N, C-alpha and C positions, 0 to 999 in steps of 0.2 A: 607478854605483853607487847604487843602492837605499838612500834613508834616508825612514824610516818612525817618526814619534813625534807623541803626543798630537793623534790623528788628523789629521795632516798628512802627505801622502807626496810624495816628489819625486824623481825622477832627476837625479842629480848627473853632470854631464859628465866625464869625465876629466880631472884638473888643476884641476878647480874643488874648492872648501871649502865644507861646509856643517854647522850646528849649527841642530837644533831644540830649543827647552827652555822651562821655565817658570821664571817671574819673578813673586814676589808684586806684587799692584796692590793699594793700599789704596781699600777702599770707603768710603763715608760712615759716620762713626762709628767706623771700626776702630780698635781700641785696640792700643797702642804698648807692648810689655811695658819691664822695667827697663831693657834694653839699647838700648831704642829701635827694635826688631825689632817686624813687624806682626805681631800675633796671628792666630791660626788661624783666625778668622772671614773673614781677606781673601781675597779674590777672587784667584785666579792666573792669569795669562794667559800666552799662548804666542807667542813669538818664532822666526821663523827667518831666519837669515842664512844666503844663496848666495853664493857671490863667486868671482871669476876668479884669486883671489889667497889666500894664508893669512891666516886671520882671526886676529888677536890675541886671546888670552884675555880680556883686561880691554877691554871693548866696551859701549857704549849699545846701547839697546833699536832706534835708528835708525841704527846703525853709526858714532858718535862714539868715535875712537880706530880706526876701520878706514879710514875714507873717506881719513884724512889721509896713508894707507898706498899709496891706488891711484895706478897707472900711468896713462899715456895708454890702455893697452889693455884696462883693467880695468873691470870692474862689479860692482857689489854689489845683490842684491835682499834686501830686508825683508817679510819679513810679520808685521804686528803685529795682536795679537788684543785688540779693547775688550770690554767687558762685553756681555753677550747683551742688555741693554736697549738697547743702541744699534742693535740690529735695527729698532728702533721710529722710526727718526728718518730725517728726508729725505737727510743725508749719507750713510747707509748704504742708499740704495734700490737700486741697482745688486746684481743678483745674478751669481753666478758670478767665478772668476777673472778680471779685465780682460785681456784681449789678443785681438789683436796690440797692442801699444802702437807708436805713431806718434814716428819719431825727431824728426819737427818738433816735438813737443809739449814734449820736453826744454829745459829754460833752467836759468841758473844761480841764479835767483830761487827755484825749486822745492827747491834743496836745503837741508836742516835748517840748515846754516851755510855760506854761499858760500866756496866754495876756488877760486882761480884756476884759469880752463879747465874746471872740473868742470860737470855739470850733473846735475840731479834732475827726478824727477816723482811725484808721486802720486795714487792710485786708492783710494777706499774701495768696499767692497762687501761684501756678507754670502751667506752659502752654508750651507745646514741649521742656520739657526738662530745661526750664528757671524758675528761683525762684525770685519772686517779693514781694515785701511790696507796697501796695497801700495805700497811706496816704493822706488824704482830710482836708484841715484847713479852715475854714469858717469864714469869717470878723465878722457875730453877730451871736450868736445862736439864736437870738431872730426872725431871718430871714432864718432860717434852712429850712422852707418847700419849699419855692420858691430857696435856693440857691441849695438844694438837688437835686432839680428836673432838674436844670440846668446842674449839675453834671453829673447826671445819663445819661443826653441827650448824654453829650461827652462821657461818659464810654462805650455807646453802639457802639462807631464807633472806639473804639481800636481794632486794630488787632496785635497780637503779633505773630512771628515766629522763628523756630530756626534759629541759625545762621550758 
């Protein structure tokens, strides 16, 4: 299945789940309304979640609420877009979606919140004036060889365009 939204497209393998959406991101000095919501002047960033398991409705940008549901044969791919000014920083100097990923680079300390047996990896990059973090969580480090192979297959299908 081809999923295409907000300048990101990806071929989602059969049996995988994926969502691409926008979430408000406050900018410096962004005003909150009486309900504590971010005003219209806020920047909106794009988040993509692509997983081997059904994604819960309520989950954080980096998969909080989802990674706790992963089994040992599961993986979660996250693309998190930062403000376009980030493309001017050294952290986002790399260009293009980073792949292939190396299974040996995954470890428990790269998880947003370490969970027993799981491993993660983060890479920062830019493409077409857009800055992203690629975050990948694996349900079991012991299965990283096969899981990362599947993740790499998905990463080859991601296309990001300017908005």
